[in-house]
C-alpha positions as CSV (number, residue, x, y, z in Angstrom):
1,P,16.4,-24.2,-12.6
2,P,15.2,-24.9,-16.2
3,T,14.2,-28.5,-17.1
4,G,17.2,-30.6,-18.0
5,A,19.7,-28.0,-16.8
6,L,22.5,-30.6,-16.9
7,G,21.5,-32.2,-20.2
8,A,23.5,-29.6,-22.2
9,A,26.7,-30.8,-20.5
10,G,26.4,-34.2,-22.2
11,E,26.3,-32.8,-25.7
12,S,29.9,-31.8,-25.9
13,P,32.2,-33.3,-28.6
14,Q,34.0,-36.4,-27.4
15,C,37.6,-36.3,-26.2
16,P,39.9,-37.8,-29.0
17,L,41.9,-39.9,-26.5
18,P,41.1,-43.7,-26.7
19,P,38.9,-45.2,-24.1
20,G,40.4,-46.9,-21.1
21,S,39.9,-47.7,-17.6
22,E,41.7,-46.2,-14.6
23,G,42.5,-49.7,-13.4
24,A,42.9,-53.2,-14.8
25,V,41.6,-55.2,-11.9
26,A,38.1,-55.1,-10.3
27,P,39.2,-54.3,-6.8
28,V,36.0,-54.4,-4.7
29,E,35.8,-57.6,-2.7
30,P,32.5,-58.6,-0.9
31,D,33.4,-60.1,2.4
32,G,30.0,-61.2,3.5
33,A,26.3,-60.7,2.7
34,A,23.6,-61.7,5.0
35,E,19.9,-61.8,4.1
36,G,17.4,-59.5,5.6
37,P,17.6,-56.0,7.0
38,A,20.5,-54.8,9.1
39,G,20.0,-54.3,12.8
40,G,18.4,-51.0,13.4
41,G,17.8,-50.6,9.6
42,E,14.9,-48.5,8.3
43,G,13.1,-48.6,5.1
44,S,14.0,-46.2,2.3
45,G,12.6,-42.7,2.3
46,G,10.3,-43.7,-0.5
47,G,8.6,-46.4,1.6
48,G,10.1,-49.2,-0.4
49,P,11.3,-52.5,1.0
50,R,14.0,-52.7,3.7
51,R,17.5,-53.2,2.6
52,A,20.5,-54.5,4.6
53,L,23.0,-52.0,6.1
54,R,26.0,-51.6,3.8
55,A,29.4,-51.5,5.5
56,V,32.8,-51.0,3.8
57,Y,36.2,-51.9,5.2
58,V,39.5,-50.5,3.9
59,R,42.1,-53.3,4.0
60,S,45.9,-53.0,4.2
61,E,48.0,-54.1,1.2
62,S,51.2,-54.5,3.3
63,S,52.3,-58.1,3.7
64,Q,52.6,-57.5,7.4
65,G,49.3,-55.8,8.1
66,G,47.4,-58.1,5.7
67,A,49.0,-61.4,6.8
68,A,46.8,-64.2,8.3
69,G,46.7,-63.7,12.0
70,G,48.0,-60.1,11.9
71,P,46.2,-57.5,14.0
72,E,44.5,-55.8,11.1
73,A,43.4,-59.0,9.6
74,G,42.0,-60.2,13.0
75,A,40.1,-57.0,13.5
76,R,38.6,-57.4,10.0
77,Q,37.4,-60.9,10.9
78,C,35.7,-59.5,14.0
79,L,33.9,-57.0,11.9
80,L,32.8,-59.7,9.4
81,R,31.4,-61.8,12.3
82,A,29.5,-58.8,13.6
83,C,28.0,-58.0,10.2
84,E,26.9,-61.7,9.9
85,V,25.2,-61.4,13.3
86,E,23.4,-58.1,12.3
87,G,22.6,-59.1,8.8
88,A,24.8,-56.3,7.2
89,H,26.6,-56.5,3.9
90,L,30.3,-56.0,4.2
91,T,32.5,-55.0,1.3
92,S,36.3,-54.9,1.6
93,V,38.4,-52.5,-0.6
94,P,42.2,-52.3,-0.7
95,F,43.8,-49.0,0.5
96,G,46.0,-48.7,-2.6
97,E,43.0,-48.7,-5.0
98,L,41.1,-46.2,-2.8
99,D,44.2,-43.9,-2.7
100,F,44.7,-44.2,-6.4
101,G,41.0,-43.4,-7.1
102,E,39.6,-46.5,-8.8
103,T,36.0,-45.7,-9.8
104,E,34.5,-48.9,-8.4
105,V,36.3,-48.5,-5.1
106,L,35.4,-44.9,-4.6
107,D,31.8,-45.6,-5.3
108,A,31.7,-48.5,-2.8
109,F,33.4,-46.4,-0.1
110,Y,31.4,-43.3,-0.5
111,D,28.0,-45.1,-0.8
112,A,28.3,-47.3,2.3
113,D,26.1,-46.6,5.3
114,V,29.2,-47.1,7.5
115,A,32.9,-47.0,6.6
116,V,35.5,-48.7,8.8
117,V,39.2,-47.7,8.4
118,D,42.2,-49.0,10.3
119,M,44.7,-46.2,11.0
120,S,47.3,-48.4,12.7
121,D,49.6,-47.4,9.8
122,V,50.0,-43.7,10.4
123,S,51.3,-43.1,6.9
124,R,47.8,-43.8,5.6
125,Q,46.0,-41.3,7.8
126,P,46.1,-38.2,5.5
127,S,44.4,-40.0,2.6
128,L,41.9,-41.8,4.8
129,F,40.8,-38.6,6.6
130,Y,40.4,-37.0,3.2
131,H,38.1,-39.7,1.9
132,L,36.2,-39.8,5.1
133,G,35.6,-36.1,4.7
134,V,34.2,-36.7,1.2
135,R,31.8,-39.2,2.7
136,E,30.6,-36.4,5.1
137,S,29.9,-34.2,2.0
138,F,27.6,-37.0,0.8
139,D,25.8,-37.0,4.2
140,M,27.3,-40.5,4.8
141,A,28.1,-39.5,8.4
142,N,28.9,-42.9,10.1
143,N,32.7,-43.4,10.0
144,V,34.6,-45.8,12.3
145,I,38.3,-45.4,13.0
146,L,40.2,-48.4,14.3
147,Y,43.6,-48.4,15.9
148,H,45.8,-51.3,17.1
149,D,46.7,-49.8,20.4
150,T,50.5,-50.0,20.5
151,D,51.3,-46.4,21.1
152,A,49.4,-44.3,23.7
153,D,50.4,-41.0,22.2
154,T,49.1,-41.9,18.7
155,A,45.9,-43.3,20.2
156,L,45.3,-40.1,22.2
157,S,46.0,-38.0,19.1
158,L,43.5,-40.0,17.0
159,K,40.9,-39.8,19.8
160,D,41.3,-36.0,20.0
161,M,40.9,-35.7,16.2
162,V,37.7,-37.7,16.3
163,T,36.4,-35.5,19.1
164,Q,37.1,-32.4,17.1
165,K,35.4,-33.8,14.0
166,N,32.3,-34.8,15.9
167,T,32.2,-31.2,17.3
168,A,33.0,-29.2,14.2
169,S,31.3,-31.3,11.4
170,S,28.2,-33.2,10.6
171,G,30.1,-36.5,10.8
172,N,29.3,-39.2,13.3
173,Y,32.8,-40.6,14.1
174,Y,33.5,-43.6,16.3
175,F,37.1,-44.3,17.6
176,I,37.8,-47.9,18.6
177,P,41.3,-48.7,19.8
178,Y,41.8,-52.5,20.1
179,I,44.3,-54.9,21.4
180,M,45.2,-58.5,20.6
181,T,46.0,-61.0,23.3
182,P,48.6,-63.8,23.0
183,C,45.6,-66.2,22.5
184,A,44.6,-64.1,19.5
185,D,41.5,-62.7,21.2
186,Y,40.5,-59.1,20.3
187,F,39.3,-56.5,22.9
188,C,38.2,-52.9,22.6
189,C,40.0,-50.6,25.0
190,E,38.3,-47.2,24.8
191,S,38.8,-46.0,28.4
192,D,42.0,-45.1,30.1
193,A,41.4,-47.7,32.7
194,Q,41.1,-50.4,30.1
195,R,44.3,-49.2,28.4
196,R,46.3,-49.2,31.6
197,A,45.0,-52.7,32.3
198,S,46.2,-53.9,28.9
199,E,49.6,-52.3,29.5
200,Y,50.4,-53.6,33.0
201,M,48.7,-57.0,33.2
202,Q,50.0,-58.7,30.1
203,P,51.1,-62.0,31.7
204,N,47.4,-62.8,32.5
205,W,45.7,-61.0,29.6
206,D,42.7,-63.3,29.0
207,T,41.6,-63.8,32.6
208,I,42.0,-60.1,33.6
209,L,41.0,-58.3,30.5
210,G,37.8,-60.3,30.0
211,P,35.8,-58.5,32.8
212,L,37.4,-55.1,32.1
213,C,37.3,-54.8,28.2
214,V,34.6,-55.4,25.7
215,P,35.3,-58.1,23.0
216,L,35.8,-56.3,19.7
217,V,33.1,-58.4,18.0
218,D,30.6,-57.3,20.7
219,R,31.6,-53.6,20.3
220,F,31.1,-53.9,16.5
221,I,27.7,-55.5,17.0
222,S,26.6,-52.7,19.4
223,L,27.8,-50.1,16.9
224,L,25.9,-51.7,14.0
225,K,22.7,-51.7,16.0
226,D,23.0,-48.0,16.5
227,I,23.5,-47.2,12.8
228,H,20.5,-46.8,10.6
229,V,20.3,-47.4,6.9
230,T,20.7,-44.0,5.2
231,S,17.4,-42.8,3.9
232,C,17.5,-42.3,0.1
233,A,14.8,-41.1,-2.2
234,F,13.8,-43.7,-4.7
235,Y,14.6,-41.5,-7.7
236,K,18.1,-40.8,-6.5
237,E,18.8,-44.5,-5.9
238,T,17.5,-45.2,-9.4
239,L,19.8,-42.6,-11.0
240,L,22.9,-43.9,-9.1
241,N,22.1,-47.5,-10.2
242,D,21.6,-46.4,-13.8
243,I,25.0,-44.7,-13.8
244,R,26.7,-47.8,-12.4
245,K,25.0,-50.1,-14.9
246,A,26.0,-47.8,-17.7
247,R,29.7,-48.0,-16.6
248,E,29.4,-51.8,-16.6
249,K,27.6,-52.1,-20.0
250,Y,29.2,-49.4,-22.2
251,Q,32.6,-47.9,-23.1
252,G,33.9,-45.0,-25.0
253,E,31.4,-43.0,-27.0
254,E,28.5,-45.3,-26.2
255,L,29.0,-44.6,-22.4
256,A,29.2,-40.9,-23.1
257,K,25.9,-41.0,-25.0
258,E,24.2,-43.1,-22.2
259,L,25.5,-40.6,-19.5
260,A,24.1,-37.8,-21.5
261,R,20.6,-39.5,-21.6
262,I,20.8,-39.9,-17.8
263,K,21.7,-36.3,-17.2
264,L,18.6,-35.2,-19.2
265,R,16.5,-36.8,-16.4
266,M,18.2,-34.6,-13.7
267,D,15.8,-31.7,-14.1
268,N,15.6,-30.5,-10.4
269,T,18.1,-29.7,-7.7
270,E,16.7,-32.4,-5.4
271,V,18.6,-35.1,-7.3
272,L,21.7,-32.9,-7.7
273,T,23.5,-34.6,-4.8
274,P,27.3,-34.9,-4.4
275,D,27.3,-38.6,-4.8
276,I,25.5,-38.5,-8.2
277,I,27.8,-35.7,-9.5
278,I,30.9,-37.6,-8.4
279,N,29.7,-40.7,-10.1
280,L,29.1,-38.8,-13.3
281,L,32.6,-37.2,-13.1
282,L,34.3,-40.6,-12.4
283,S,32.4,-42.2,-15.3
284,Y,33.6,-39.4,-17.7
285,R,37.1,-39.7,-16.3
286,D,37.2,-43.4,-17.1
287,I,36.6,-42.6,-20.8
288,Q,38.8,-39.5,-20.9
289,D,35.9,-37.3,-21.7
290,Y,37.5,-34.3,-19.9
291,D,35.4,-31.7,-21.8
292,A,32.2,-33.2,-20.4
293,M,33.7,-33.2,-16.9
294,V,34.5,-29.5,-17.3
295,K,31.1,-28.6,-18.7
296,L,29.3,-30.5,-16.0
297,V,31.0,-28.6,-13.2
298,E,30.6,-25.3,-15.0
299,T,26.9,-26.0,-15.4
300,L,26.6,-26.5,-11.7
301,E,28.3,-23.2,-11.1
302,M,25.5,-21.5,-13.1
303,L,22.7,-22.9,-11.1
304,P,21.6,-20.2,-8.5
305,T,20.5,-22.6,-5.7
306,C,23.3,-25.2,-6.1
307,D,26.6,-25.0,-4.2
308,L,28.0,-28.4,-5.2
309,A,30.7,-26.9,-7.4
310,D,32.2,-25.3,-4.3
311,Q,33.0,-28.7,-2.6
312,H,36.7,-29.5,-2.5
313,N,36.4,-33.0,-4.0
314,I,34.4,-31.7,-7.0
315,K,36.8,-28.8,-7.5
316,F,39.7,-31.4,-7.5
317,H,38.1,-33.3,-10.4
318,Y,37.3,-30.1,-12.2
319,A,41.0,-28.9,-12.0
320,F,42.1,-32.4,-13.1
321,A,39.8,-32.3,-16.1
322,L,40.9,-28.8,-17.1
323,N,44.5,-29.8,-17.0
324,R,43.9,-32.9,-19.1
325,R,41.6,-31.1,-21.6
326,N,44.3,-28.4,-22.1
327,S,42.4,-25.9,-24.1
328,T,43.6,-22.3,-24.2
329,G,43.9,-21.1,-20.6
330,D,42.9,-24.4,-19.0
331,R,46.1,-25.1,-17.2
332,G,46.3,-21.7,-15.7
333,K,42.7,-22.0,-14.5
334,A,43.3,-25.5,-13.1
335,L,46.2,-24.2,-11.1
336,Q,44.1,-21.3,-9.8
337,V,41.4,-23.6,-8.7
338,M,43.7,-26.0,-6.9
339,L,45.6,-23.2,-5.1
340,Q,42.3,-21.8,-3.8
341,V,41.3,-25.3,-2.6
342,L,44.6,-25.7,-0.7
343,Q,44.2,-22.3,0.9
344,S,40.7,-23.2,2.3
345,C,41.2,-26.9,3.0
346,D,42.2,-27.7,6.7
347,H,43.5,-31.2,5.9
348,P,44.5,-31.4,2.2
349,A,45.0,-34.8,0.7
350,P,48.4,-35.8,-0.9
351,D,46.7,-36.0,-4.3
352,M,45.9,-32.3,-4.1
353,F,49.6,-31.4,-3.8
354,C,50.5,-33.9,-6.6
355,L,47.8,-32.4,-8.9
356,C,49.5,-29.0,-8.5
357,G,52.8,-30.8,-9.3
358,R,51.3,-32.4,-12.4
359,I,50.0,-29.1,-13.7
360,Y,53.3,-27.4,-13.4
361,K,55.0,-30.5,-14.9
362,D,52.7,-30.3,-17.9
363,I,53.5,-26.6,-18.3
364,F,57.2,-27.5,-18.2
365,L,56.8,-30.2,-20.9
366,D,54.7,-27.8,-23.1
367,S,57.8,-25.4,-23.0
368,D,60.0,-28.2,-24.5
369,C,61.6,-28.5,-21.0
370,K,62.8,-24.8,-21.1
371,D,60.5,-23.3,-18.3
372,D,62.8,-24.0,-15.3
373,S,60.5,-22.0,-13.0
374,S,57.5,-24.4,-13.7
375,R,59.9,-27.4,-13.3
376,D,61.0,-26.2,-9.9
377,S,57.4,-25.5,-8.8
378,A,56.5,-29.0,-9.9
379,I,59.3,-30.4,-7.7
380,E,58.1,-28.4,-4.7
381,W,54.5,-29.6,-5.0
382,Y,55.5,-33.3,-5.6
383,R,57.9,-33.0,-2.7
384,K,55.1,-31.8,-0.4
385,G,52.9,-34.7,-1.5
386,F,55.7,-37.2,-1.0
387,E,56.5,-35.9,2.5
388,L,52.8,-35.9,3.5
389,Q,52.3,-39.5,2.4
390,S,55.0,-41.4,0.4
391,S,53.6,-43.0,-2.7
392,L,55.1,-44.5,-5.9
393,Y,53.3,-41.9,-8.0
394,S,54.6,-38.8,-6.1
395,G,58.1,-40.4,-5.5
396,I,58.7,-41.3,-9.2
397,N,57.7,-37.9,-10.5
398,L,59.8,-36.2,-7.8
399,A,62.8,-38.3,-8.7
400,V,62.4,-37.8,-12.4
401,L,62.1,-34.0,-12.1
402,L,65.1,-33.8,-9.7
403,I,67.1,-35.6,-12.4
404,V,65.8,-33.2,-15.0
405,A,67.0,-30.4,-12.7
406,G,70.6,-31.8,-12.8
407,Q,70.7,-34.1,-9.7
408,Q,72.1,-37.6,-9.9
409,F,71.7,-40.6,-7.6
410,E,75.5,-40.8,-7.1
411,T,75.7,-37.4,-5.5
412,S,72.2,-36.4,-4.3
413,M,71.2,-37.5,-0.8
414,E,67.6,-36.6,-1.5
415,L,67.5,-38.9,-4.5
416,R,69.0,-41.7,-2.6
417,K,66.4,-41.4,0.2
418,I,63.6,-41.3,-2.4
419,G,65.1,-44.4,-4.1
420,V,65.1,-46.4,-0.8
421,R,61.5,-45.4,-0.1
422,L,60.4,-46.3,-3.6
423,N,61.9,-49.8,-3.3
424,S,60.2,-50.2,0.0
425,L,56.8,-49.3,-1.5
426,L,57.4,-51.6,-4.4
427,G,58.2,-54.4,-2.0
428,R,54.8,-54.1,-0.4
429,K,53.2,-54.8,-3.8
430,G,54.8,-58.3,-3.9
431,S,56.8,-59.9,-6.7
432,L,56.6,-58.7,-10.2
433,E,55.2,-62.1,-11.4
434,K,52.2,-61.7,-9.2
435,M,51.4,-58.1,-10.2
436,N,48.2,-58.0,-12.2
437,N,47.6,-54.3,-12.4
438,Y,49.3,-52.5,-15.2
439,W,49.7,-49.3,-13.1
440,D,51.8,-51.2,-10.5
441,V,53.9,-52.9,-13.2
442,G,54.5,-49.5,-14.9
443,Q,55.7,-48.0,-11.7
444,F,58.1,-51.0,-11.3
445,F,59.4,-50.3,-14.8
446,N,59.9,-46.6,-14.0
447,V,61.8,-47.4,-10.8
448,S,64.0,-49.9,-12.6
449,M,64.8,-47.3,-15.3
450,L,65.7,-44.8,-12.6
451,A,68.0,-47.3,-10.9
452,N,69.6,-48.4,-14.2
453,D,68.5,-52.0,-13.5
454,V,68.4,-53.3,-17.0
455,G,67.4,-56.8,-16.1
456,K,64.4,-55.8,-14.0
457,A,63.4,-53.2,-16.5
458,V,63.2,-55.9,-19.2
459,Q,61.2,-58.2,-17.0
460,A,58.8,-55.4,-16.1
461,A,58.3,-54.3,-19.7
462,E,57.4,-57.8,-20.8
463,R,55.0,-58.1,-17.9
464,L,53.4,-54.8,-18.8
465,F,53.0,-55.9,-22.5
466,K,51.1,-59.0,-21.4
467,L,48.7,-56.9,-19.3
468,K,47.6,-54.9,-22.3
469,P,47.6,-51.4,-20.8
470,P,45.5,-48.8,-22.6
471,V,47.3,-46.4,-24.9
472,W,46.5,-43.3,-22.8
473,Y,48.5,-44.9,-19.9
474,L,51.4,-45.8,-22.2
475,R,51.6,-42.2,-23.3
476,S,51.8,-41.1,-19.6
477,L,54.6,-43.7,-19.1
478,V,56.5,-42.5,-22.1
479,Q,56.6,-38.9,-20.8
480,N,58.8,-40.0,-17.9
481,L,60.8,-42.4,-20.0
482,L,61.7,-39.6,-22.4
483,L,62.7,-37.3,-19.6
484,I,64.9,-40.0,-18.1
485,R,66.6,-40.7,-21.4
486,R,67.1,-37.0,-22.1
487,F,68.5,-35.9,-18.7
488,K,69.8,-38.9,-16.8
489,K,73.5,-39.6,-17.0
490,P,73.7,-42.5,-19.5
491,I,75.5,-45.7,-18.7
492,I,77.2,-47.0,-21.9
493,E,76.6,-50.7,-22.1
494,H,76.7,-53.0,-25.2
495,S,75.2,-56.3,-24.2
496,P,72.3,-58.6,-25.1
497,R,70.4,-57.3,-22.1
498,Q,70.7,-53.7,-23.2
499,E,69.6,-54.6,-26.7
500,R,66.5,-56.3,-25.3
501,L,65.7,-53.2,-23.2
502,N,66.1,-51.0,-26.3
503,F,63.7,-53.3,-28.1
504,W,61.1,-52.9,-25.2
505,L,61.5,-49.1,-25.3
506,D,60.9,-49.3,-29.0
507,I,57.7,-51.3,-28.7
508,I,56.4,-49.0,-26.0
509,F,57.2,-45.9,-28.0
510,E,55.7,-47.5,-31.1
511,A,52.4,-48.1,-29.3
512,T,52.0,-44.4,-28.5
513,N,52.5,-43.2,-32.0
514,E,49.3,-41.8,-33.4
515,V,50.4,-42.1,-37.0
516,S,53.0,-44.6,-38.2
517,N,53.9,-45.2,-41.8
518,G,57.0,-47.3,-41.3
519,L,57.6,-50.7,-42.7
520,R,59.6,-52.0,-39.7
521,F,57.8,-53.3,-36.7
522,P,59.0,-54.4,-33.2
523,V,57.2,-57.6,-32.5
524,L,57.1,-60.7,-30.2
525,V,57.2,-64.1,-31.8
526,I,56.1,-67.2,-29.9
527,E,58.8,-69.8,-30.1
528,P,58.0,-73.5,-30.2
529,T,59.3,-73.6,-26.6
530,K,56.4,-71.1,-25.7
531,V,59.0,-68.3,-25.1
532,Y,58.0,-64.8,-26.3
533,Q,61.0,-63.8,-28.4
534,P,61.7,-60.1,-29.0
535,S,62.0,-59.6,-32.8
536,Y,61.6,-57.2,-35.7
537,V,59.6,-57.8,-38.9
538,S,59.9,-55.6,-41.9
539,I,58.5,-55.4,-45.5
540,N,61.0,-54.6,-48.2
541,N,59.5,-52.7,-51.0
542,E,62.8,-51.8,-52.6
543,A,63.6,-55.3,-54.0
544,E,62.4,-56.5,-57.4
545,E,60.2,-58.9,-55.5
546,R,58.9,-57.6,-52.2
547,T,59.9,-59.7,-49.2
548,V,59.0,-60.0,-45.5
549,S,62.1,-60.2,-43.2
550,L,61.9,-61.4,-39.6
551,W,64.8,-61.5,-37.2
552,H,65.3,-62.1,-33.5
553,V,66.8,-59.5,-31.1
554,S,69.9,-61.0,-29.3
555,P,69.0,-64.6,-29.9
556,T,69.9,-66.9,-27.0
557,E,71.0,-69.7,-29.3
558,M,73.1,-68.6,-32.2
559,K,73.3,-72.1,-33.7
560,Q,69.6,-72.0,-34.5
561,I,68.0,-70.1,-37.3
562,H,67.1,-66.6,-36.1
563,E,66.6,-64.7,-39.3
564,W,64.1,-65.3,-42.2
565,N,63.3,-63.7,-45.5
566,F,60.1,-64.6,-47.3
567,T,59.0,-63.7,-50.8
568,A,55.4,-63.3,-51.7
569,S,55.4,-66.7,-53.3
570,S,56.6,-68.4,-50.2
571,I,53.8,-67.1,-48.0
572,K,50.7,-69.3,-47.8
573,G,48.5,-66.7,-46.0
574,I,48.0,-64.6,-42.9
575,S,45.2,-64.2,-40.4
576,L,44.3,-62.3,-37.3
577,S,44.0,-64.0,-33.9
578,K,40.6,-64.5,-32.4
579,F,42.1,-64.2,-28.9
580,D,44.2,-61.0,-29.0
581,E,43.7,-58.2,-31.5
582,R,47.4,-57.4,-31.4
583,C,48.3,-60.9,-32.7
584,C,48.4,-62.5,-36.2
585,F,49.5,-65.8,-37.7
586,L,51.9,-65.9,-40.7
587,Y,51.8,-69.1,-42.7
588,V,54.7,-70.0,-44.9
589,H,55.7,-72.8,-47.3
590,D,59.4,-73.2,-46.4
591,N,59.2,-73.5,-42.6
592,S,58.0,-76.4,-40.6
593,D,56.5,-74.0,-38.0
594,D,54.3,-71.1,-38.8
595,F,54.8,-67.8,-37.0
596,Q,52.5,-66.3,-34.3
597,I,53.4,-62.6,-34.0
598,Y,52.4,-60.0,-31.5
599,F,52.5,-56.3,-32.4
600,S,52.5,-53.2,-30.2
601,T,48.9,-52.3,-31.0
602,E,45.9,-53.6,-32.9
603,D,46.4,-50.9,-35.6
604,Q,50.0,-52.0,-36.2
605,C,48.9,-55.6,-36.5
606,G,46.2,-54.8,-38.9
607,R,48.4,-52.6,-41.0
608,F,51.0,-55.4,-41.3
609,C,48.4,-57.9,-42.3
610,S,47.1,-55.5,-45.0
611,L,50.6,-55.1,-46.4
612,V,51.2,-58.8,-46.5
613,K,47.8,-59.5,-48.2
614,E,48.7,-56.8,-50.7
615,M,52.0,-58.5,-51.4
616,I,50.3,-61.9,-52.0
617,T,47.5,-60.4,-54.1
618,N,50.0,-58.6,-56.4
619,S,52.0,-61.8,-56.7
620,V,49.4,-64.5,-57.4
621,G,46.2,-62.4,-58.0
622,S,44.3,-63.6,-55.0
623,T,44.8,-63.4,-51.3
624,V,45.0,-66.6,-49.2
625,E,43.5,-65.9,-45.8
626,L,43.5,-68.8,-43.3
627,E,41.4,-69.1,-40.2
628,G,43.2,-68.2,-37.0
629,E,44.2,-71.1,-34.8
630,I,41.5,-71.9,-32.3
631,D,44.0,-73.0,-29.6
632,G,46.5,-70.2,-30.3
633,D,48.5,-69.1,-27.3
634,T,47.4,-66.0,-25.4
635,L,49.5,-63.8,-23.2
636,E,48.9,-64.6,-19.6
């Protein structure tokens, strides 16, 4: 191919959406790192220094599976001990973040020399097999499937699937069923004789199983000795590391420019490997540069000796980017690509069904909710994804669209079943107060709105605000909220709780407005008691002397002052906070306490400050701007 064949893909105009990350929390957790090469490790293909074998383990997020002393947690500790013995680096990633598609987690999982997944929870099997298949396409062939051997039929089914994969593909799969004794010892039971021994000799587990079964730690050590460090050309490793460093160092347009420079160095097909292309696609996805994603894949399609664009996982990201870019004909093309993938894919992932549902849902929204055929198609695809593997994402979208189609929780058995499942999935995430990922909190808010639980919806909205979600995510959240408000049977309630919920809906909607010229802002005011009080602030230009009005929403104590009006002469000054770009400090003469005010976005805060400064300037001829408080409260 011509020199710099991929460079042109980086020269596209940037997507106008604001930069943001697909997740709020860095989810990759190194469990152990030992010095020196891994057992059986080889030097890199370029003759460079030896490196340790890289192992990755997908950990459960359920309170049961992940509890101290639980079977999965115990198996993970056995793997960690084996890695320490063999000098391997072990990284642990949560299943939820892998399933969601966090960039760092996908990179760690796809790049490891050996991936270890526990399929004791059968509901996770479709997604795990899909991601293991992606590893195969990267020539990362060593994959280990664990199973806590509690059901002989499930164990036999998994064993057969592993045998088929080793026969039909380039993968090197290991199936390791294990048991836990009453004394919390872990054994590997791979043969039928070992399994029968574990079933019928339970009263004397430890004395009888010892000679018959291999300790799980020893089985892991033996496996790690047989796995060699994947040979990688020095140039390819350098490119991958440069892409990762760019993601850490840059954001938005700066990251796009750096990625374009990296692509200019990719001037031969030897370095056009699936892992490099996926890393580029994920990096563009993180900054919502969907045009660059589309052009990258379409450039690959034009290269005569390159077939990377035919891989299912790359086609998935291509269809995703087409739908988000939404130029003329993009959504029809995205749908065509995904239907072709589903026809040729033996074991489609739930996300593939959900992406088809998302495309049809966007077509329905584009029609101002009049295209019932697209709505019904979206329901069918989300239903397929939810049935294959229940998730909050597929379940919430399915429930919302069923409500749009006229169903109600009071009369629909399907909606009731979905509601029960959604509450169960939320329960696995833990309490709302401990959720630190805006995506999880947003799903909690959606479920609360579906259930008409005003109290929990208010709590979730406040938690979401404190986590500072990116605007692109809030726009996605607002789509479902608008559908719920438009089509769900309303419950008429006039109460302080409902007023607070209306305030939170107002602040979320306000954050997604691209242009706002209003003079009334939903805000949070920090009270002397450190409570964040929902309020409104407005600037009155109609009066002879312009004023700033501030009032609380449903104040808890009516005896206290909860409404203020300040003329320009009564305002000492205003300043932006150094700790949160959404916050400012309003200093006044007639109040013992000054006001610390949070707005929906940085732009709204800046606009209010400019309007107040203009008031003061017009009144006294000079603006008084005070330094922001060094110890000002931050939202935590």
